[in-house]
N, C-alpha and C positions, 0 to 999 in steps of 0.2 A: 558692777552690775548688782544690785540689790536682790536679797529672797525674801522681800515682802510687799505686802500690798500697801496701798494708798489709807487702807482703814486699820493699818497699825499704827500707834504713836505713841509718845513719852508720855506723861502726866505733868503738868506744869508744875516744877516743882516737885517734882517726884523723882524717883528711881527704878520705876517699873513701867513696863510694855503695855497698852491698853488693845485688845484686839476687839475691833466693832464687827458686828455681822457684814460677814464678806470678807473679813480680813482673812493673813494667814501669814503665820512663820514659820521659814523653814530654817532645821538645825540639821546638819549633816542630811541623811535620808530623809527622814521625817518632818511630816509638815502638817503644824497645829491648825487647823481652820475653824473660826465660829460659821454657822451657817445662820441663814436670815430666821431659825428660831431661837438659837443663840445657845445650840449645843456644843459641844467643843468634840470635832470631828478629828483623830489623830490617823494619818494615813503613811506608809512606806516604812512600817516596824517591822524590826527581825520578824520572824515565824519558829525561831528554835532559840531557848534555851543561850542566852549569850554570855554564860557563864563567870558575870557580872554581877552581884549580890545590888541590890538595887534597881539593876536597866530594868526596863519596859520592852515585853516583847508581849506578841501574840501568839498563844496556846490555843490553837481552831478556834479563834476569834474571840475570846479569851483575854481581858489587859492582865497581865502575868508579871509580876517582881523578877528577877532574876536571882538566884542563891548563890 
């Protein structure tokens, strides 16, 4: 079973994925979604510092990098 919607595709001849509005990609527990306004929305981020340098987490709603 795939973890992406039909609004996600590989660019022709490229090596990156494109998310169209309404599309989403899930990595582990984190889902990256592009809403109808074209804004990137992350859900499922941990809410405590994962103690891994460069890892993302939500610190009271503020996107933060772990140290």
